C-alpha positions as CSV (number, residue, x, y, z in Angstrom):
1,M,-22.5,-39.9,39.1
2,N,-24.9,-39.3,36.8
3,K,-25.5,-39.0,33.1
4,L,-26.0,-35.5,33.3
5,A,-23.2,-34.5,35.2
6,V,-20.9,-36.4,33.3
7,T,-22.2,-34.6,30.2
8,K,-21.5,-31.1,31.7
9,L,-18.2,-32.7,33.0
10,Q,-17.4,-33.7,29.1
11,C,-18.5,-30.0,27.5
12,I,-16.3,-28.6,30.0
13,F,-13.5,-30.9,28.7
14,C,-14.3,-30.1,25.1
15,I,-14.5,-26.3,25.8
16,A,-11.2,-26.1,27.6
17,A,-10.0,-28.4,24.7
18,V,-11.5,-25.8,21.8
19,L,-9.4,-22.8,23.8
20,T,-6.4,-24.7,23.8
21,V,-6.2,-25.4,20.6
22,S,-7.0,-22.0,19.9
23,A,-4.4,-20.4,21.8
24,N,-1.7,-22.5,20.6
25,A,-3.3,-21.5,16.8
26,L,-2.2,-18.3,17.3
27,A,0.8,-18.3,19.6
28,E,2.0,-20.2,16.2
29,R,1.5,-16.7,14.0
30,V,2.8,-14.1,15.9
31,P,3.1,-10.9,14.0
32,A,6.2,-8.3,13.7
33,T,6.0,-5.5,15.9
34,F,8.2,-2.2,16.7
35,G,8.8,-3.9,20.4
36,D,9.3,-2.1,23.4
37,P,9.7,1.8,22.9
38,E,12.4,1.8,25.2
39,A,14.4,-0.8,24.0
40,E,18.0,0.3,23.2
41,R,17.6,-0.3,19.3
42,A,13.7,0.6,18.8
43,L,13.0,2.7,15.5
44,G,11.2,5.4,17.3
45,K,14.6,6.4,19.3
46,F,16.4,6.8,16.1
47,I,14.2,9.1,14.1
48,V,14.8,12.7,14.0
49,F,12.4,15.2,13.8
50,P,13.6,17.3,11.2
51,E,14.4,21.0,11.8
52,I,11.5,23.2,10.5
53,E,9.8,26.0,11.9
54,G,6.2,26.6,12.2
55,K,3.5,24.0,12.9
56,V,4.1,20.4,11.5
57,S,1.4,17.7,10.8
58,V,2.8,14.9,8.4
59,M,1.4,11.2,8.0
60,L,3.7,9.1,6.0
61,N,3.0,5.6,4.6
62,C,5.9,3.1,4.7
63,I,7.3,0.1,4.0
64,S,10.0,-2.5,4.6
65,R,11.2,-5.9,4.5
66,V,11.8,-7.0,8.3
67,Q,13.7,-10.1,8.4
68,G,14.1,-13.0,10.8
69,S,16.6,-11.2,12.8
70,G,14.6,-8.0,13.2
71,K,16.6,-6.1,10.9
72,M,14.9,-3.6,8.8
73,R,15.5,-4.1,4.6
74,K,14.5,-1.7,1.7
75,S,12.9,0.8,4.1
76,G,11.4,4.0,2.4
77,C,8.3,5.8,2.5
78,Y,6.0,7.7,0.2
79,V,6.2,11.3,-0.6
80,E,3.5,13.7,-2.0
81,N,5.2,16.8,-1.7
82,Q,8.6,18.2,-1.3
83,F,7.9,19.1,2.5
84,D,7.6,15.3,3.2
85,L,11.1,14.7,1.9
86,P,13.0,15.4,5.2
87,F,10.5,13.1,7.6
88,A,10.7,10.3,4.9
89,E,14.4,10.5,4.9
90,A,14.6,10.7,8.6
91,V,12.6,7.7,8.5
92,K,15.2,5.7,6.3
93,K,17.8,6.5,7.9
94,A,16.2,5.2,11.3
95,A,15.4,1.7,9.7
96,K,19.1,0.8,8.7
97,K,19.9,1.3,12.7
98,A,16.4,-0.2,14.3
99,R,16.0,-3.6,15.0
100,M,12.0,-4.9,15.3
101,S,10.7,-7.7,16.9
102,P,10.5,-10.1,14.3
103,A,7.3,-12.7,13.0
104,I,7.3,-15.8,14.3
105,I,5.2,-18.3,11.7
106,D,4.9,-21.8,12.7
107,G,7.7,-21.3,15.1
108,K,10.3,-20.0,13.0
109,N,11.3,-16.1,12.7
110,R,10.1,-15.1,8.8
111,E,11.2,-12.4,6.9
112,I,7.5,-9.8,6.1
113,Y,6.4,-7.4,3.9
114,L,5.7,-4.6,6.8
115,Q,3.7,-1.6,5.9
116,F,3.2,0.5,8.7
117,R,2.7,4.8,8.7
118,V,4.8,7.4,10.7
119,E,3.3,10.8,11.9
120,F,5.0,13.9,13.0
121,I,3.4,16.7,14.7
122,Q,4.8,19.8,16.0
123,E,2.9,22.3,18.0
124,G,5.1,25.1,19.3
125,E,8.4,24.0,21.3
126,D,6.3,20.2,21.6
127,R,7.3,17.7,19.1
128,E,6.0,14.0,19.1
129,I,6.4,11.3,16.6
130,I,3.7,8.4,16.2
131,L,4.4,4.9,14.7
132,Y,1.3,3.5,13.8
133,P,1.8,-0.4,12.5
134,N,-0.5,-0.6,9.6
135,P,-1.4,1.4,6.6
136,A,-4.7,2.4,7.2
137,E,-6.8,0.6,5.3
138,A,-10.3,2.3,6.1
139,E,-12.1,-1.2,7.0
140,N,-9.8,-2.3,9.3
141,L,-9.5,1.5,11.0
142,Q,-13.5,1.2,11.2
143,E,-13.2,-2.0,13.0
144,Y,-10.3,-2.1,14.8
145,G,-8.7,1.5,15.5
146,M,-5.9,3.3,14.7
147,H,-3.2,1.3,16.2
148,H,-4.3,-2.6,15.3
149,I,-1.4,-4.6,13.6
150,A,-2.2,-5.2,9.9
151,A,-2.3,-8.7,8.3
152,Q,1.5,-9.4,7.3
153,R,3.0,-11.5,4.3
154,T,6.1,-13.2,4.6
155,I,8.7,-13.0,1.8
156,G,9.3,-16.3,-0.2
157,K,10.4,-16.7,-3.9
158,E,8.1,-14.2,-5.1
159,G,7.6,-15.6,-8.5
160,W,5.8,-13.0,-10.1
161,M,8.5,-11.0,-10.2
162,K,10.1,-13.0,-12.9
163,V,6.8,-13.2,-15.1
164,C,5.9,-9.5,-14.8
165,P,7.6,-7.2,-17.0
166,Q,10.7,-5.8,-16.1
167,R,11.2,-2.1,-15.1
168,A,7.4,-1.1,-16.6
169,G,6.9,1.1,-14.3
170,F,3.6,-0.6,-13.5
171,V,1.5,-0.6,-10.1
172,V,-1.3,-2.7,-8.8
173,V,-2.7,-2.9,-5.6
174,A,-3.7,-6.2,-4.5
175,R,-6.9,-6.6,-1.9
176,A,-7.6,-9.8,-0.2
177,H,-9.3,-11.1,2.8
178,V,-7.2,-12.7,5.7
179,S,-8.5,-14.7,8.2
180,M,-7.5,-15.2,11.9
181,E,-5.7,-18.3,11.1
182,G,-3.3,-16.4,8.5
183,V,-4.7,-18.1,5.5
184,A,-5.6,-15.2,2.2
185,S,-8.5,-15.7,0.1
186,S,-11.1,-13.4,-2.4
187,V,-8.2,-11.6,-4.2
188,S,-8.6,-8.8,-6.2
189,L,-6.3,-6.7,-8.3
190,H,-7.0,-2.8,-9.0
191,H,-4.4,-0.9,-11.6
192,G,-2.8,2.5,-9.7
193,A,-0.6,3.5,-12.1
194,G,1.1,3.0,-15.2
195,I,0.7,0.1,-18.0
196,V,-2.2,-2.5,-17.1
197,P,-0.1,-6.2,-16.5
198,T,-0.6,-8.7,-18.3
199,G,-3.0,-12.0,-17.8
200,P,0.1,-13.9,-16.6
201,C,1.7,-11.5,-14.5
202,Q,-1.6,-10.6,-12.6
203,N,-2.3,-13.9,-12.2
204,A,1.1,-14.8,-10.6
205,I,0.3,-11.7,-8.2
206,I,-2.4,-13.7,-7.1
207,E,-1.0,-16.4,-7.0
208,A,1.7,-14.9,-4.2
209,I,-1.1,-13.5,-2.2
210,T,-3.0,-16.7,-2.1
211,S,-0.1,-18.9,-1.5
212,S,1.7,-16.8,1.1
213,D,2.1,-17.3,4.9
214,Y,0.3,-14.3,6.8
215,A,0.6,-13.0,10.6
216,P,-3.0,-12.4,10.7
217,A,-4.5,-9.3,12.3
218,T,-4.4,-8.2,15.6
219,V,-5.8,-6.0,18.4
220,D,-4.4,-6.3,21.7
221,N,-2.7,-9.6,20.7
222,I,-5.9,-11.5,19.6
223,A,-6.0,-12.6,15.8
224,V,-8.5,-10.7,14.1
225,P,-10.0,-11.0,10.4
226,S,-9.1,-8.1,8.3
227,T,-8.6,-6.4,4.5
228,F,-5.5,-6.9,3.5
229,V,-4.2,-4.7,1.0
230,E,-0.6,-4.4,-0.6
231,P,0.9,-2.9,-3.8
232,F,2.8,-4.7,-6.4
233,G,4.9,-3.3,-8.9
234,N,8.3,-1.9,-10.5
């Protein structure tokens, strides 16, 4: 075998090795998903469309802590007006019964902070409920579309909760870049509401973002880099 043939063969082996490593790396960080919509305990099966007459178009931003078992805890949706309330309540009730496909980080089921949206559409006799596994961050929607799965942060000791003031009514929004390997960087904080947290509190939130494990954002089961956004407050 001549040297050129050997070099080409080595390159093929190198490419194959890189692809194998990449596939293994992605397999170690799998996000939580709504799973099969036909599954017995799929979230969509438990959401009851509120009995409201007329045309309906409601989009809710919701959160939940999805445990390693797939159980949804401390679920809720943000409401902008009274009209949203029955829809938010419908999601909250459904989440208590539903089970998701849990996140898997390095071979272990992990509890994650899930941000998702639920859309209610009613036109005449037709009703539709659509689930979106992301919080509609503009940059990600533009790049990856409405149905991409957003990056998910694993829930750990959450040291910021001990450092930040209790019952102070503050909200700050953390933004970061999360790589396709599930690593957060370039964290910034933006004041949302209430008091401005102290320096130690802000540093603790940044530490929580940078030290946490992540399931990266995915599009068609392929990991992609993304902008990660998470509100912190009490």
